[in-house]
C-alpha positions in Angstrom: -179.9 54.0 -209.9 -177.1 51.5 -209.5 -174.8 51.0 -212.6 -175.3 47.8 -214.4 -172.7 45.9 -216.5 -174.1 42.4 -216.6 -175.8 39.6 -218.4 -178.2 36.9 -217.3 -177.9 33.1 -217.5 -181.6 32.2 -217.9 -183.3 29.3 -216.2 -183.6 27.6 -219.6 -179.8 28.1 -220.3 -179.0 26.8 -216.8 -181.0 23.6 -217.5 -179.2 23.1 -220.8 -175.8 23.6 -219.1 -176.5 21.3 -216.2 -178.4 18.7 -218.2 -181.2 18.7 -215.6 -184.2 20.6 -214.5 -183.1 23.1 -211.9 -185.7 24.2 -209.3 -186.7 27.9 -209.2 -184.9 29.9 -206.6 -186.1 33.4 -206.9 -189.4 34.8 -205.6 -190.6 35.3 -209.1 -190.3 31.5 -209.8 -187.2 31.7 -212.0 -183.6 30.6 -211.4 -182.0 33.2 -213.6 -178.5 34.1 -212.5 -177.2 37.6 -213.0 -173.4 37.8 -213.8 -171.7 41.2 -213.4 -168.4 42.0 -215.2 -165.5 43.2 -213.1 -164.5 46.9 -212.9 -162.0 48.1 -215.5 -163.8 46.7 -218.6 -163.4 48.7 -221.8 -165.5 49.5 -224.9 -163.8 50.0 -228.2 -166.0 51.7 -230.7 -165.5 52.3 -234.4 -167.7 53.2 -237.3 -167.9 51.5 -240.6 -167.0 54.1 -243.2 -166.6 54.3 -247.0 -163.8 56.7 -247.9 -162.9 58.1 -251.3 -159.5 59.8 -251.3 -158.5 62.2 -254.0 -155.0 63.2 -255.2 -155.0 66.6 -253.7 -155.6 65.5 -250.1 -159.4 65.9 -250.3 -161.5 63.0 -249.2 -165.2 62.1 -248.9 -166.6 59.9 -246.2 -170.0 58.2 -245.8 -171.3 55.6 -243.3 -171.3 52.1 -244.8 -174.6 50.3 -244.2 -177.4 50.5 -241.7 -175.7 49.5 -238.4 -172.4 51.3 -238.8 -171.3 51.3 -235.1 -168.9 48.4 -234.4 -168.2 47.7 -230.8 -165.9 45.4 -228.9 -166.2 45.1 -225.1 -163.3 43.6 -223.2 -164.4 42.2 -219.9 -163.0 40.0 -217.1 -164.3 37.9 -214.3 -161.5 37.7 -211.9 -161.0 35.3 -208.9 -164.5 33.9 -209.2 -165.4 30.8 -207.2 -164.5 27.7 -209.2 -168.2 26.7 -209.7 -169.2 30.2 -210.8 -166.3 30.5 -213.2 -167.1 27.1 -214.8 -170.8 28.1 -215.1 -169.8 31.3 -216.9 -167.5 29.3 -219.3 -170.3 26.8 -219.9 -172.6 29.6 -220.7 -170.2 31.0 -223.3 -169.9 27.5 -224.8 -173.7 27.2 -224.9 -173.9 30.6 -226.7 -171.1 29.9 -229.2 -172.2 31.6 -232.4 -175.4 32.9 -230.7 -176.1 36.3 -229.2 -177.1 37.2 -225.7 -178.1 40.5 -224.0 -175.6 42.6 -222.1 -177.0 45.5 -220.0 -174.8 48.5 -219.7 -175.4 51.8 -217.9 -174.7 54.9 -220.0 -174.6 58.5 -218.9 -176.2 61.1 -221.0 -175.7 64.9 -220.8 -172.5 64.6 -218.8 -172.0 68.3 -218.7 -175.3 68.9 -216.8 -175.2 69.3 -213.1 -177.4 66.2 -212.8 -176.4 63.8 -215.6 -179.0 61.3 -216.7 -178.2 57.6 -216.4 -179.9 55.2 -218.8 -179.4 51.5 -219.2 -178.8 50.1 -222.7 -179.3 46.4 -223.6 -177.1 45.4 -226.5 -176.8 42.1 -228.3 -173.3 40.6 -228.1 -171.5 37.4 -228.9 -168.6 35.7 -227.2 -166.4 34.2 -229.9 -163.5 33.1 -227.6 -162.5 33.4 -223.9 -159.5 32.7 -221.8 -159.6 30.7 -218.5 -157.0 31.2 -215.8 -157.0 28.7 -213.0 -155.8 31.0 -210.1 -155.8 28.2 -207.5 -157.8 25.2 -206.5 -160.9 27.2 -205.7 -160.7 30.3 -208.0 -161.0 30.9 -211.8 -160.5 34.0 -213.8 -162.0 34.6 -217.3 -161.0 37.2 -219.9 -163.0 37.7 -223.1 -164.1 40.2 -225.6 -167.8 40.6 -226.5 -168.6 41.7 -230.0 -171.7 43.8 -230.6 -174.1 42.2 -233.2 -177.2 43.5 -234.8 -179.9 40.9 -235.2 -183.7 41.0 -235.2 -185.4 40.1 -232.0 -187.3 36.8 -232.1 
């Protein structure tokens, strides 16, 4: 199984971004574009805790809420073709305040002689991003995705 760290720009999103109806390109009749993040991305994970500290150094901790895992994923898209970079930026603009799916490959049972790889799809938002114009034909983008918990439609 190949590792996946990607999201899709759907045919519907592509039509919204380009302001026109795009013809299907794939054999399944869609024009979805899969965008993979560059190597070296990082995931920062914290848990939302309630803590009561007592005077003698003793403390009690409890998870705060239902979805206590907070996650930030720092990603980059380096030296992308100008058109692809602008398409990614336009997708982030289109999804401002909205979530989209990010597919990530995780490894379970890492101490086993044959660890199991599973893909996890998490809902993320992109609140801001940074565009770097490398040269006339290349763009780099850095951003941090924030994991969100929302019901599926």
